[in-house]
MARLUMKOL-300964 format. One record per residue (C-alpha): x, y, z. Coordinates in steps of 0.25 Angstrom, whole numbers, plus 2048, in hexadecimal, padded with zeros to 3 digits. Layout:
<atoms>
+------+-------+-----+
! east ! north !  up !
+------+-------+-----+
!    X !     Y !   Z !
...
+------+-------+-----+
</atoms>
This chain:
<atoms>
+------+-------+-----+
! east ! north !  up !
+------+-------+-----+
!  800 !   800 ! 800 !
!  804 !   80E ! 7FD !
!  808 !   817 ! 809 !
!  80F !   824 ! 80C !
!  81D !   821 ! 811 !
!  821 !   82C ! 81B !
!  830 !   82A ! 819 !
!  835 !   837 ! 814 !
!  83C !   837 ! 806 !
!  845 !   841 ! 7FF !
!  83D !   84D ! 7FB !
!  845 !   856 ! 7F2 !
!  839 !   85F ! 7EF !
!  839 !   864 ! 7FD !
!  845 !   86D ! 7F9 !
!  83C !   873 ! 7EF !
!  830 !   874 ! 7F9 !
!  838 !   87B ! 804 !
!  83D !   887 ! 7FB !
!  82F !   888 ! 7F5 !
!  829 !   88A ! 803 !
!  834 !   894 ! 806 !
!  831 !   89B ! 7F9 !
!  822 !   89C ! 7FC !
!  824 !   8A2 ! 80A !
!  82E !   8AD ! 804 !
!  825 !   8B0 ! 7F8 !
!  819 !   8B2 ! 801 !
!  821 !   8BE ! 808 !
!  823 !   8C5 ! 7FB !
!  81B !   8D1 ! 7F7 !
!  81E !   8CF ! 7E8 !
!  818 !   8C5 ! 7DF !
!  822 !   8C5 ! 7D3 !
!  827 !   8B7 ! 7D2 !
!  830 !   8B8 ! 7C6 !
!  83D !   8BC ! 7CE !
!  83B !   8B0 ! 7D6 !
!  838 !   8A7 ! 7CA !
!  845 !   8AC ! 7C3 !
!  84C !   8A9 ! 7D0 !
!  847 !   89B ! 7D1 !
!  84B !   898 ! 7C2 !
!  859 !   89E ! 7C5 !
!  85B !   895 ! 7D1 !
!  857 !   889 ! 7C9 !
!  861 !   88C ! 7BF !
!  86C !   88E ! 7C9 !
!  868 !   882 ! 7D0 !
!  869 !   87A ! 7C3 !
!  877 !   87F ! 7C0 !
!  87C !   87E ! 7CF !
!  877 !   86F ! 7CF !
!  882 !   86C ! 7C4 !
!  88E !   870 ! 7CC !
!  889 !   86F ! 7DB !
!  884 !   861 ! 7DF !
!  886 !   862 ! 7EE !
!  87A !   85F ! 7F7 !
!  877 !   86D ! 7FA !
!  87D !   874 ! 7ED !
!  879 !   881 ! 7E6 !
!  86E !   87B ! 7DE !
!  866 !   877 ! 7EA !
!  867 !   885 ! 7EF !
!  862 !   88B ! 7E2 !
!  857 !   880 ! 7E0 !
!  852 !   884 ! 7EE !
!  853 !   893 ! 7EA !
!  84B !   890 ! 7DD !
!  840 !   889 ! 7E4 !
!  83F !   895 ! 7EE !
!  83E !   89F ! 7E2 !
!  835 !   896 ! 7DA !
!  82C !   895 ! 7E7 !
!  82C !   8A4 ! 7E8 !
!  829 !   8A7 ! 7DA !
!  81D !   89D ! 7DA !
!  817 !   8A2 ! 7E7 !
!  817 !   8B1 ! 7E1 !
!  812 !   8AC ! 7D4 !
!  806 !   8A5 ! 7DB !
!  803 !   8AD ! 7E7 !
!  80A !   8BB ! 7E4 !
!  7FE !   8C1 ! 7DD !
!  7F5 !   8BD ! 7E9 !
!  7FC !   8C6 ! 7F3 !
!  7F5 !   8D2 ! 7F6 !
!  7FB !   8E0 ! 7F7 !
!  7F9 !   8E4 ! 806 !
!  7F2 !   8F1 ! 802 !
!  7E6 !   8E8 ! 7FD !
!  7E4 !   8E2 ! 80B !
!  7E2 !   8F0 ! 811 !
!  7D6 !   8F2 ! 809 !
!  7C9 !   8F1 ! 811 !
!  7BF !   8E6 ! 80E !
!  7B8 !   8E7 ! 801 !
!  7AC !   8E0 ! 7FB !
!  7B0 !   8D9 ! 7EE !
!  7AA !   8D0 ! 7E3 !
!  7B4 !   8C5 ! 7E1 !
!  7B5 !   8B9 ! 7D8 !
!  7BC !   8AE ! 7E1 !
!  7C1 !   8A0 ! 7DD !
!  7BF !   897 ! 7E9 !
!  7CB !   88F ! 7EC !
!  7C6 !   889 ! 7F9 !
!  7B9 !   888 ! 801 !
!  7B9 !   887 ! 810 !
!  7AF !   87D ! 817 !
!  7A2 !   883 ! 81A !
!  796 !   87D ! 821 !
!  78B !   878 ! 819 !
!  781 !   883 ! 81E !
!  78B !   88E ! 81C !
!  787 !   89A ! 813 !
!  795 !   89E ! 810 !
!  7A1 !   898 ! 809 !
!  7AF !   89C ! 80C !
!  7BD !   898 ! 806 !
!  7C9 !   89D ! 7FE !
!  7CA !   8A2 ! 7F0 !
!  7D1 !   8AA ! 7E5 !
!  7CC !   8B7 ! 7E0 !
!  7C9 !   8B6 ! 7D1 !
!  7C2 !   8C3 ! 7CE !
!  7C0 !   8D0 ! 7D6 !
!  7BD !   8DF ! 7D3 !
!  7C8 !   8E7 ! 7CE !
!  7C9 !   8EF ! 7DB !
!  7CF !   8E2 ! 7E1 !
!  7D6 !   8DC ! 7D5 !
!  7E2 !   8D8 ! 7DE !
!  7D9 !   8CD ! 7E4 !
!  7D9 !   8C5 ! 7D8 !
!  7E0 !   8B7 ! 7DA !
!  7E1 !   8B9 ! 7E9 !
!  7DC !   8AF ! 7F3 !
!  7D1 !   8B3 ! 7FD !
!  7C8 !   8AD ! 808 !
!  7B9 !   8AE ! 805 !
!  7AC !   8AC ! 80D !
!  79F !   8AD ! 805 !
!  790 !   8AD ! 808 !
!  788 !   8A3 ! 7FF !
!  77A !   8A5 ! 7FA !
!  770 !   89A ! 7FA !
!  76F !   89B ! 7EB !
!  77D !   897 ! 7E7 !
!  785 !   88B ! 7EA !
!  792 !   88C ! 7F2 !
!  79F !   88E ! 7EA !
!  7A9 !   883 ! 7E8 !
!  7B8 !   883 ! 7E9 !
!  7BD !   888 ! 7DB !
!  7B1 !   891 ! 7D8 !
!  7B3 !   89F ! 7D4 !
!  7A8 !   8A7 ! 7DB !
!  7A4 !   8B6 ! 7DB !
!  7A1 !   8BC ! 7E9 !
!  7A0 !   8C9 ! 7F0 !
!  7A6 !   8CC ! 7FD !
!  7AF !   8D4 ! 806 !
!  7BE !   8D2 ! 804 !
!  7C7 !   8D3 ! 811 !
!  7D6 !   8D2 ! 812 !
!  7DA !   8C6 ! 81B !
!  7DE !   8CC ! 829 !
!  7EB !   8C5 ! 82C !
!  7EC !   8CB ! 83A !
!  7E1 !   8C2 ! 83F !
!  7E4 !   8B6 ! 848 !
!  7DC !   8AD ! 840 !
!  7E0 !   89F ! 83A !
!  7D7 !   8A1 ! 82E !
!  7DC !   8AE ! 82A !
!  7EA !   8A8 ! 82C !
!  7E6 !   89D ! 823 !
!  7E1 !   8A7 ! 818 !
!  7EE !   8AF ! 819 !
!  7F6 !   8A2 ! 818 !
!  7EF !   89F ! 80B !
!  7F2 !   8AD ! 805 !
!  7E4 !   8B1 ! 807 !
!  7E3 !   8C0 ! 80A !
!  7D4 !   8C3 ! 808 !
!  7C7 !   8BF ! 80D !
!  7BA !   8C0 ! 805 !
!  7AF !   8C1 ! 810 !
!  7A0 !   8C5 ! 811 !
!  79F !   8BF ! 803 !
!  793 !   8BB ! 7FB !
!  795 !   8B0 ! 7F0 !
!  78F !   8B6 ! 7E3 !
!  792 !   8AB ! 7D8 !
!  79B !   8A0 ! 7D3 !
!  7A3 !   8A6 ! 7C7 !
!  7AA !   899 ! 7C4 !
!  7A6 !   88B ! 7C8 !
!  7B1 !   882 ! 7CE !
!  7AD !   877 ! 7C4 !
!  7A7 !   869 ! 7C4 !
!  7B2 !   862 ! 7CD !
!  7B1 !   86C ! 7D8 !
!  7A1 !   86A ! 7D8 !
!  7A3 !   85B ! 7D8 !
!  7AC !   85C ! 7E4 !
!  7A3 !   865 ! 7EC !
!  797 !   85C ! 7E9 !
!  79F !   850 ! 7ED !
!  7A3 !   857 ! 7FA !
!  794 !   85A ! 7FE !
!  790 !   84B ! 7FA !
!  79B !   845 ! 802 !
!  798 !   84E ! 80E !
!  789 !   849 ! 80D !
!  78E !   83B ! 80C !
!  797 !   83C ! 818 !
!  78C !   842 ! 821 !
!  782 !   837 ! 81C !
!  77B !   832 ! 828 !
!  780 !   83C ! 832 !
!  777 !   83F ! 83E !
!  778 !   84B ! 847 !
!  782 !   844 ! 850 !
!  78B !   840 ! 844 !
!  78C !   84E ! 83E !
!  799 !   852 ! 845 !
!  7A0 !   845 ! 840 !
!  79A !   846 ! 832 !
!  79F !   854 ! 831 !
!  7AD !   850 ! 835 !
!  7AC !   844 ! 82B !
!  7A8 !   84E ! 820 !
!  7B4 !   858 ! 824 !
!  7BE !   84C ! 824 !
!  7BA !   847 ! 816 !
!  7B5 !   854 ! 80F !
!  7BD !   85F ! 816 !
!  7B1 !   866 ! 81B !
!  7B6 !   86C ! 828 !
!  7A9 !   874 ! 82A !
!  7A2 !   866 ! 82D !
!  7AB !   865 ! 83A !
!  7A4 !   86C ! 846 !
!  7AD !   877 ! 84B !
!  7AF !   872 ! 859 !
!  7B4 !   865 ! 853 !
!  7BD !   86D ! 84A !
!  7C4 !   874 ! 855 !
!  7C6 !   867 ! 85D !
!  7CC !   861 ! 851 !
!  7D6 !   86D ! 84E !
!  7DA !   86D ! 85D !
!  7DD !   85E ! 85C !
!  7E5 !   85F ! 84F !
!  7DC !   856 ! 848 !
!  7D4 !   860 ! 83F !
!  7DB !   85B ! 833 !
!  7D4 !   84D ! 835 !
!  7C6 !   853 ! 836 !
!  7C7 !   85C ! 829 !
!  7CD !   858 ! 81C !
!  7DC !   859 ! 81B !
!  7E7 !   853 ! 814 !
!  7E6 !   847 ! 81E !
!  7D8 !   844 ! 819 !
!  7DC !   845 ! 80A !
!  7E7 !   83B ! 80D !
!  7DD !   831 ! 814 !
!  7D4 !   832 ! 809 !
!  7E0 !   830 ! 7FF !
!  7E4 !   823 ! 807 !
!  7D6 !   81E ! 806 !
!  7D5 !   821 ! 7F7 !
!  7E3 !   81A ! 7F5 !
!  7DF !   80E ! 7FD !
!  7D2 !   80C ! 7F5 !
!  7D9 !   80E ! 7E8 !
!  7E4 !   804 ! 7EC !
!  7D9 !   7F9 ! 7EC !
!  7D7 !   7FC ! 7DD !
!  7E0 !   7F6 ! 7D2 !
!  7E8 !   7FF ! 7CA !
!  7F5 !   806 ! 7C9 !
!  7FB !   80F ! 7D3 !
!  7FA !   81C ! 7CB !
!  7EC !   819 ! 7C8 !
!  7E9 !   818 ! 7D7 !
!  7F1 !   825 ! 7D9 !
!  7E9 !   82D ! 7CF !
!  7DB !   828 ! 7D4 !
!  7DF !   82A ! 7E3 !
!  7E4 !   839 ! 7E0 !
!  7D7 !   83B ! 7D7 !
!  7CE !   837 ! 7E2 !
!  7D6 !   83E ! 7ED !
!  7D5 !   84B ! 7E5 !
!  7C6 !   849 ! 7E3 !
!  7C5 !   848 ! 7F2 !
!  7CD !   854 ! 7F5 !
!  7C5 !   85C ! 7EC !
!  7B8 !   857 ! 7F1 !
!  7BC !   85B ! 7FF !
!  7BE !   86A ! 7FA !
!  7CD !   869 ! 7F6 !
!  7D2 !   86E ! 804 !
!  7E1 !   872 ! 803 !
!  7E5 !   868 ! 80D !
!  7DE !   85D ! 805 !
!  7E4 !   862 ! 7F8 !
!  7F2 !   862 ! 7FE !
!  7F0 !   854 ! 803 !
!  7EC !   84F ! 7F5 !
!  7F8 !   855 ! 7EF !
!  801 !   84E ! 7F9 !
!  7FA !   841 ! 7F6 !
!  7FB !   843 ! 7E7 !
!  80A !   845 ! 7E8 !
!  80C !   839 ! 7F1 !
!  804 !   830 ! 7E8 !
!  80C !   836 ! 7DC !
!  819 !   833 ! 7E4 !
!  815 !   824 ! 7E6 !
!  811 !   823 ! 7D7 !
!  81F !   828 ! 7D4 !
!  825 !   81D ! 7DC !
!  829 !   826 ! 7E8 !
!  821 !   81E ! 7F3 !
!  821 !   825 ! 800 !
!  824 !   832 ! 7FA !
!  81B !   83A ! 803 !
!  824 !   845 ! 807 !
!  828 !   848 ! 7F8 !
!  81A !   848 ! 7F5 !
!  817 !   851 ! 800 !
!  821 !   85B ! 7FC !
!  81D !   85B ! 7ED !
!  80E !   85D ! 7F1 !
!  812 !   869 ! 7FA !
!  81A !   86F ! 7EE !
!  80E !   86D ! 7E5 !
!  804 !   873 ! 7EF !
!  80D !   87F ! 7F1 !
!  80F !   881 ! 7E2 !
!  800 !   882 ! 7E0 !
!  7FD !   88A ! 7EC !
!  809 !   891 ! 7F3 !
!  800 !   897 ! 7FE !
!  7FE !   889 ! 804 !
!  80B !   88A ! 80A !
!  805 !   893 ! 815 !
!  7F9 !   88B ! 816 !
!  7F9 !   883 ! 824 !
!  7F2 !   878 ! 81D !
!  7FD !   876 ! 813 !
!  807 !   877 ! 81E !
!  800 !   86D ! 827 !
!  7FE !   863 ! 81B !
!  80C !   863 ! 817 !
!  813 !   864 ! 824 !
!  80B !   859 ! 82A !
!  80D !   84F ! 81E !
!  81C !   852 ! 81E !
!  81D !   850 ! 82D !
!  816 !   842 ! 82C !
!  81F !   83E ! 820 !
!  82C !   843 ! 827 !
!  829 !   840 ! 835 !
!  81C !   839 ! 837 !
!  821 !   82C ! 830 !
!  82E !   82A ! 837 !
!  827 !   82E ! 845 !
!  81C !   824 ! 842 !
!  826 !   819 ! 83F !
!  82E !   81C ! 84B !
!  821 !   81C ! 854 !
!  81D !   80F ! 84D !
!  82A !   808 ! 851 !
!  82A !   80D ! 85F !
!  81C !   80A ! 862 !
!  81B !   7FC ! 85C !
!  817 !   7F2 ! 867 !
!  81F !   7E5 ! 867 !
!  82A !   7EB ! 85F !
!  832 !   7DE ! 860 !
!  827 !   7D5 ! 85A !
!  826 !   7D4 ! 84B !
!  818 !   7D5 ! 844 !
!  818 !   7C6 ! 842 !
!  81A !   7C4 ! 851 !
!  80E !   7CD ! 855 !
!  801 !   7C8 ! 858 !
!  7F5 !   7CE ! 851 !
!  7F0 !   7D7 ! 85D !
!  7FF !   7DC ! 85E !
!  800 !   7DE ! 84F !
!  7F3 !   7E7 ! 850 !
!  7F9 !   7EF ! 85B !
!  806 !   7F1 ! 854 !
!  7FF !   7F6 ! 847 !
!  7F7 !   800 ! 850 !
!  803 !   805 ! 857 !
!  80A !   806 ! 849 !
!  7FF !   80E ! 844 !
!  7FF !   817 ! 850 !
!  80E !   81A ! 84F !
!  80D !   81E ! 841 !
!  801 !   826 ! 842 !
!  806 !   82D ! 84F !
!  813 !   831 ! 847 !
!  80B !   837 ! 83C !
!  802 !   83E ! 845 !
!  80E !   844 ! 84D !
!  815 !   848 ! 841 !
!  808 !   84F ! 83B !
!  806 !   856 ! 849 !
!  815 !   85B ! 84A !
!  814 !   861 ! 83C !
!  806 !   868 ! 83E !
!  808 !   86D ! 84C !
!  80E !   87B ! 848 !
!  804 !   87D ! 83D !
!  7F8 !   879 ! 845 !
!  7FC !   882 ! 850 !
!  7FD !   88E ! 847 !
!  7F1 !   88A ! 83E !
!  7E7 !   885 ! 848 !
!  7EC !   889 ! 856 !
!  7ED !   87A ! 85B !
!  7F8 !   871 ! 860 !
!  7F4 !   862 ! 860 !
!  7FF !   859 ! 866 !
!  7F3 !   84F ! 869 !
!  7F0 !   84E ! 85B !
!  7FC !   845 ! 858 !
!  7F5 !   83A ! 85F !
!  7E7 !   83E ! 85C !
!  7E9 !   83E ! 84D !
!  7EF !   830 ! 84D !
!  7E1 !   82B ! 850 !
!  7D9 !   836 ! 849 !
!  7E0 !   834 ! 83B !
!  7DD !   825 ! 83C !
!  7CE !   828 ! 83F !
!  7CE !   833 ! 834 !
!  7D2 !   829 ! 82A !
!  7C6 !   820 ! 82E !
!  7BD !   82C ! 82D !
!  7C1 !   830 ! 81F !
!  7C1 !   822 ! 819 !
!  7B3 !   81F ! 81F !
!  7AF !   82D ! 819 !
!  7B4 !   82A ! 80B !
!  7AD !   81C ! 80B !
!  7A0 !   822 ! 811 !
!  79E !   82B ! 805 !
!  798 !   821 ! 7FC !
!  790 !   81B ! 807 !
!  78B !   828 ! 80C !
!  786 !   82B ! 7FE !
!  77C !   820 ! 7FF !
!  779 !   823 ! 80E !
!  781 !   819 ! 815 !
!  788 !   820 ! 821 !
!  78E !   814 ! 829 !
!  79C !   818 ! 825 !
!  799 !   827 ! 82A !
!  795 !   821 ! 837 !
!  7A3 !   81B ! 839 !
!  7AA !   827 ! 834 !
!  7A2 !   830 ! 83E !
!  7A6 !   827 ! 849 !
!  7B5 !   828 ! 846 !
!  7B3 !   837 ! 845 !
!  7AD !   837 ! 853 !
!  7B9 !   82F ! 858 !
!  7C2 !   839 ! 852 !
!  7BA !   845 ! 859 !
!  7BB !   83D ! 866 !
!  7CA !   83B ! 865 !
!  7CC !   84A ! 862 !
!  7C3 !   84E ! 86E !
!  7CB !   845 ! 877 !
!  7D9 !   849 ! 873 !
!  7D5 !   858 ! 873 !
!  7D0 !   856 ! 881 !
!  7DE !   851 ! 886 !
!  7E6 !   85D ! 88C !
!  7F3 !   860 ! 885 !
!  7F1 !   859 ! 878 !
!  7EB !   865 ! 870 !
!  7EE !   874 ! 871 !
!  7EA !   882 ! 86C !
!  7F6 !   888 ! 866 !
!  7FB !   895 ! 85F !
!  809 !   898 ! 859 !
!  812 !   8A2 ! 85F !
!  819 !   8A5 ! 851 !
!  811 !   8A4 ! 844 !
!  81D !   89E ! 83C !
!  821 !   894 ! 847 !
!  818 !   889 ! 842 !
!  81D !   889 ! 833 !
!  82C !   889 ! 838 !
!  829 !   87E ! 842 !
!  822 !   875 ! 836 !
!  82E !   878 ! 82D !
!  838 !   874 ! 838 !
!  830 !   868 ! 83C !
!  830 !   863 ! 82E !
!  83E !   866 ! 82C !
!  842 !   85D ! 838 !
!  839 !   852 ! 832 !
!  840 !   853 ! 825 !
!  84E !   853 ! 82A !
!  84B !   847 ! 833 !
!  841 !   83F ! 82B !
!  84A !   835 ! 824 !
!  852 !   832 ! 831 !
!  847 !   832 ! 83B !
!  845 !   822 ! 83B !
!  854 !   821 ! 83F !
!  855 !   82C ! 849 !
!  852 !   82A ! 858 !
!  844 !   82D ! 85E !
!  847 !   83B ! 863 !
!  84A !   83F ! 855 !
!  83B !   83F ! 852 !
!  83A !   84B ! 85C !
!  842 !   854 ! 853 !
!  836 !   858 ! 849 !
!  82B !   859 ! 854 !
!  834 !   862 ! 85C !
!  831 !   86D ! 851 !
!  822 !   86E ! 854 !
!  824 !   86C ! 863 !
!  82D !   878 ! 863 !
!  823 !   880 ! 85C !
!  818 !   87C ! 866 !
!  821 !   87F ! 872 !
!  826 !   88D ! 86D !
!  81D !   891 ! 861 !
!  80F !   88E ! 866 !
!  806 !   892 ! 872 !
!  7FE !   887 ! 876 !
!  7F1 !   886 ! 87E !
!  7E8 !   87A ! 882 !
!  7DE !   877 ! 877 !
!  7CF !   876 ! 87B !
+------+-------+-----+
</atoms>
């Protein structure tokens, strides 16, 4: 069977990714938007690197230096070319709020409750009155009132609306405002009224929207009043509708560091991908055909769930991983991860500042670099009856050994994910969840069961059979009970805030750097070597965050 091997491999493309990240950060501070000088600099550095490679072959020769310089200049040029025209002159922000009629292409819709009379999301300005021609091509956040006579717009629609334009106030201590600014969104279009759809998103988007509504109906089939909460959570887990989760549950899940399990994330896409691959493996056919079918079905699932950025990033990661397997590089999870990051940043450079992007890639990299070796060490350390071979074990003892083996591997992966995500979750969500290391071991296993049951229940739900729903809702109640139980234990979960804004990013880079440096040697090093990488987030918590007991 096919598996993701967590042993790190050589990743030469990381020498391109690192200067790209540095180049994006540098370009974001520039006031100019002319990319030609940097493009010329990149070409010059490439030529010099090619010439230098001929006479300097030392491990750290001149050609490596000029290659890194070329990648840096190329990244700056690309960022300025893609994002430079979206920067606003500061004088525009000083203007008072103004009523405008805009044509906006909807790029993302936020979850709304079924009875909501408004819609909100992110979009690109396509057309505006000449008095604010500077807005064309810029991103904005919108919130529009809907009339009963027109259908709600879809992602990809170009709509005309009238409303009041406000500059985003960066002085507010508000996580959502910081989220908008991180995405390069400097305007809010509020108190808006939807007028008409100028250009429809197309048949495929309408198909995905209809499928989403039908799947939600099937997942809720047979739900009584006592089942509404569990049914809503199952809808959120499979279809990404966070609005279906009651607010009190959402706050508790965030505090427990488990919100990524109860609303669609990259983990859910990976779980569904595993189910698809498992089912297709039962069918005869060549491996390349299985890859094409699995990626097609997975892409369809991502689009039906609304195409959230986290789901799209997970799809790209899996696509690169499957491609590396087809190319004969089995276990090339880390090279596939780096390649997918380069592609994502090339398409949308602003994702580098998105906390979801940072969490996705840092957590997966940590699992590959540190979680795999740590899990193997825990499995060998915790194994009962270590001096007996498998053949010498009785059946009950074999079962115990298998359970301990699973627990050691899962605990190592959960610890690695928590170490990488801690600085970012403290900054983004204001929580520190050391108890999540143990809690997530059990929640992830239960989440796999819920998602697989939800997928299998869809065809049964279409015909009114709800027996699989009942099992899934029962598992969700167990998950909710575990969250409540762990959150109630003092000292496992904290409210937190960062002392220095940049400390979280520096900590993550330091942590991943230590993991990268030790990854190949960890299996042969003594046990205390495994403390080197976690020391980075531990130092951050001790000196870079203020903690208070969660409630």
